[in-house]
C-alpha positions in Angstrom: 79.7 97.3 74.9 78.4 94.6 77.3 78.9 91.0 76.2 75.1 90.3 75.6 74.9 93.4 73.4 78.0 92.5 71.6 76.6 89.1 70.8 73.3 90.6 69.6 75.2 93.0 67.4 77.3 90.2 65.8 74.3 88.0 65.2 72.4 90.9 63.7 75.3 91.8 61.5 75.8 88.3 60.3 72.1 88.0 59.4 72.1 91.4 57.7 75.2 90.9 55.7 74.2 87.4 54.7 70.8 88.6 53.4 72.5 91.5 51.6 75.0 89.3 49.9 72.3 86.7 48.9 70.2 89.4 47.3 73.1 90.6 45.2 74.1 87.2 44.1 70.5 86.4 43.2 70.2 89.5 41.0 73.7 89.4 39.7 76.3 92.0 40.6 76.8 92.9 36.9 73.1 93.7 36.4 73.0 96.0 39.5 76.3 97.5 38.5 74.9 98.4 35.0 72.0 100.3 36.5 74.3 102.1 38.9 76.4 103.0 35.8 73.3 104.5 34.1 72.9 106.8 37.1 76.6 107.4 37.3 77.8 110.2 39.6 74.4 111.8 39.4 73.3 109.4 42.1 75.4 111.4 44.5 72.6 114.1 44.2 70.7 112.1 46.9 73.2 113.5 49.4 71.5 116.9 49.0 68.5 115.4 50.8 70.7 115.0 53.9 70.9 118.6 55.2 67.1 119.2 55.1 66.4 115.7 56.6 68.9 116.4 59.4 67.4 119.9 60.1 63.9 118.4 60.3 65.2 115.7 62.7 67.0 118.3 64.9 63.9 120.5 65.0 61.8 117.5 66.0 64.1 117.0 69.0 64.6 120.8 69.8 60.8 121.5 70.0 60.6 119.1 73.0 62.6 121.6 75.1 60.7 124.3 77.0 60.7 127.7 75.3 62.9 129.3 77.9 65.5 126.5 77.8 65.4 125.6 74.1 69.0 125.2 72.7 70.1 127.2 69.6 69.1 125.8 66.2 72.6 125.4 64.9 73.8 123.8 68.1 70.9 121.3 68.1 71.5 120.6 64.4 75.2 119.8 65.0 74.4 117.6 68.0 71.6 115.8 66.3 73.6 115.2 63.1 76.5 113.8 65.2 74.1 111.4 66.9 72.8 110.3 63.5 76.3 109.8 62.2 77.1 107.6 65.3 74.0 105.5 64.6 74.8 105.2 60.9 78.5 104.4 61.0 79.0 102.7 64.4 77.6 99.4 65.8 75.4 101.0 68.4 71.9 99.6 67.6 70.4 103.1 67.1 70.7 104.1 70.8 74.3 105.1 70.9 73.6 108.2 68.8 70.9 109.3 71.1 73.3 109.1 74.0 76.0 111.0 72.0 73.7 113.9 71.0 72.3 114.2 74.5 75.8 114.3 76.0 76.8 117.1 73.7 73.8 119.3 74.6 74.4 118.8 78.3 78.0 119.9 77.8 76.6 123.0 76.1 74.8 123.8 79.4 71.4 122.1 79.1 70.2 120.7 82.5 71.1 117.1 82.8 67.9 115.5 84.2 65.4 117.1 81.8 67.7 116.7 78.8 68.0 112.9 79.5 64.2 112.7 79.9 63.8 114.6 76.6 66.0 112.0 75.0 63.6 109.2 76.0 60.6 111.2 74.8 62.4 112.1 71.5 63.0 108.4 70.9 59.3 107.7 71.5 58.2 110.4 69.0 60.6 109.0 66.4 59.1 105.6 66.8 55.6 106.9 66.7 56.3 108.9 63.5 57.8 105.7 61.9 54.8 103.7 62.9 52.3 106.3 61.6 54.3 106.5 58.3 54.2 102.7 58.1 50.5 102.7 58.6 50.2 105.3 55.8 52.4 103.2 53.5 50.3 100.1 54.2 47.0 101.9 53.5 48.5 103.2 50.2 49.6 99.6 49.4 46.1 98.3 50.1 44.6 100.8 47.7 47.3 100.1 45.0 47.6 96.3 45.3 44.4 95.2 47.0 46.0 92.0 48.5 44.2 91.7 51.8 46.5 89.0 53.2 49.6 91.2 52.6 47.9 94.3 54.0 46.7 92.5 57.2 50.2 91.1 57.8 51.7 94.5 57.4 49.1 96.1 59.7 49.7 93.5 62.3 53.4 94.3 62.4 52.8 98.0 62.7 50.2 97.4 65.4 52.7 95.5 67.5 55.1 98.4 67.0 52.5 100.9 68.2 51.7 98.7 71.2 55.4 98.7 72.2 55.5 102.5 71.8 52.4 103.0 74.0 53.9 100.8 76.8 57.2 102.7 76.6 55.4 106.1 76.8 53.3 104.9 79.7 56.4 103.8 81.7 57.9 107.3 81.1 54.7 109.1 82.1 54.4 107.0 85.3 58.0 107.8 86.3 59.2 104.2 86.5 62.2 104.6 84.2 64.6 105.5 87.0 66.7 102.4 86.8 67.1 102.6 83.0 67.8 106.3 83.3 70.6 105.7 85.9 72.3 103.2 83.5 72.0 105.8 80.7 73.6 108.4 82.9 76.4 106.1 83.8 77.2 105.5 80.1 77.1 109.3 79.6 79.4 109.8 82.5 76.9 112.2 84.1 75.4 110.3 87.0 77.3 112.3 89.6 76.3 115.6 87.9 72.6 114.6 88.0 72.7 113.7 91.7 74.3 117.1 92.3 71.3 118.8 90.5 68.6 117.1 92.4 68.5 113.5 91.4 66.2 111.6 89.3 63.2 113.7 90.5 64.1 116.3 87.9 63.7 113.6 85.2 60.3 112.5 86.5 59.2 116.1 86.6 60.4 116.6 83.0 58.5 113.4 81.8 55.3 114.6 83.5 55.7 118.1 82.0 56.4 116.8 78.5 53.4 114.4 78.4 51.1 117.2 79.7 52.2 119.5 76.9 50.3 118.0 73.9 51.5 120.8 71.6 55.2 120.0 71.9 54.6 116.3 71.5 52.4 116.9 68.4 54.9 119.3 66.9 57.8 116.8 67.5 55.9 113.9 65.9 54.8 116.1 63.0 58.3 117.2 62.2 59.6 113.6 62.3 56.7 112.6 60.0 57.5 115.4 57.5 61.2 114.3 57.7 60.1 110.9 56.3 57.8 112.4 53.7 60.6 114.6 52.4 62.8 111.5 51.8 60.2 110.1 49.3 61.9 112.4 46.8 65.1 110.5 46.8 63.3 107.3 45.7 61.7 109.2 42.8 65.0 110.8 41.9 66.9 107.5 41.8 64.3 105.9 39.5 64.5 108.9 37.2 68.4 108.8 37.1 68.6 105.1 36.2 65.8 105.4 33.6 63.2 103.3 35.4 60.7 105.9 36.8 59.1 105.3 40.2 55.8 107.0 40.8 55.2 109.2 43.8 52.6 106.9 45.3 54.9 103.8 44.9 57.7 105.8 46.5 55.5 106.6 49.5 54.6 102.9 49.9 58.2 101.9 49.7 59.5 104.5 52.2 56.7 104.0 54.6 56.8 100.2 54.9 60.6 99.9 54.7 61.0 102.6 57.3 58.8 100.6 59.7 60.8 97.5 58.9 64.0 99.2 59.8 62.5 100.6 63.0 61.4 97.1 64.1 64.8 95.5 63.2 67.0 97.9 65.2 69.2 95.0 66.3 70.5 94.6 62.8 73.1 97.3 62.2 71.8 99.8 59.7 69.0 97.4 58.8 71.5 95.8 56.4 69.7 93.1 54.4 66.4 94.0 56.0 66.1 97.2 54.0 67.2 95.5 50.7 64.9 92.6 51.2 62.0 95.0 52.0 62.6 97.0 48.8 62.7 93.8 46.7 59.6 92.3 48.3 57.4 95.5 48.3 58.8 96.5 44.9 57.7 93.1 43.5 54.2 93.7 44.7 54.3 97.1 42.9 55.7 95.6 39.7 59.2 97.0 40.0 62.3 94.9 39.1 64.4 93.6 42.0 67.6 95.1 40.5 66.1 98.6 40.5 65.0 98.2 44.1 68.6 97.2 45.1 69.9 100.3 43.3 67.4 102.5 45.2 68.5 100.9 48.5 72.1 101.5 47.7 71.4 105.1 46.8 69.6 105.8 50.1 72.6 104.4 51.9 74.9 106.8 50.0 72.8 109.6 51.4 73.1 108.2 54.9 76.8 107.3 54.8 78.7 110.0 52.8 77.5 113.1 54.6 77.9 111.2 58.0 81.6 110.6 57.6 82.8 114.3 58.2 80.2 114.7 60.9 81.5 111.6 62.7 85.0 112.9 62.5 83.8 116.2 64.0 82.1 114.3 66.8 85.4 112.3 67.5 87.3 115.6 67.6 84.7 117.1 70.0 85.0 114.1 72.3 88.8 114.1 72.1 89.0 117.8 73.1 86.7 117.2 76.0 88.7 114.1 77.1 91.9 116.1 77.0 90.3 118.9 78.9 89.2 116.5 81.6 92.7 114.9 81.8 94.3 118.4 82.2 91.9 119.4 84.9 92.5 116.2 86.8 96.2 116.6 86.4 96.1 120.1 87.8 94.1 118.9 90.8 96.7 116.1 91.4 99.5 118.7 91.3 97.8 120.8 93.9 
């Protein structure tokens, strides 16, 4: 990790952990612990949301591939889940997982240039789905709370996110991401392979083809949006388990706005502190106690972290096997 990125990571981590700790001290560890005790081991049921969420995410990525070169469902699911595990458990500012899953599919035989281009477009569709979900959450908040100042502030934040997405998409469509793509390929260790297959022109062609195919783009954004709607259920479930019910509309507001907050604060690893503060702040507007909101945040992190651990181990084993294979092939060449 470059020095500037390392510095950003540590600054983000310090901010996040500090905010996280302050919220717990403010509410009292004992109070939060009591609510968690009420839910007991049943809170682990949130982990059952993970397979469906990951399948929706992988299909949102897979649908961007052309019909004739679309990878198998199970292969895409494994690669996508590995990338998600990398983003969840490692300090990579949400981009490392995208590189990891792209690298895996290329190893499975997907063409390098178009697959890297699809990675950029996939990241764009993810951001667009988060922004649309955030807008939906803000509109629901406006109907529920009616506080114009809060709503306008939230809409302004989402509007800036949408502007950034539009600029990023325009750069892709105009074929001016060659330098960034080269750096990505260097990190993937695939820059030589891409040059052998025709250079960055294949990426530019893939960008143009993708942005001309509105159906694939719409399908990708829709699947990513449904992925986020599906996770509303975990908020409702946690409220039920701890004896403080959260209505479906309130759950939509919480997941929509907090998802946008996490998307905008990608520098902070895992949105630590940002997510918790968002739950407490939005929950207060909706009349929910802060300790309940902290428990909901912790439960969603259980769903993110526990299923990711074995998948991350699988990814490390996959990388290790590939590394050993490379080492052996190089050794045999030296022997010849």
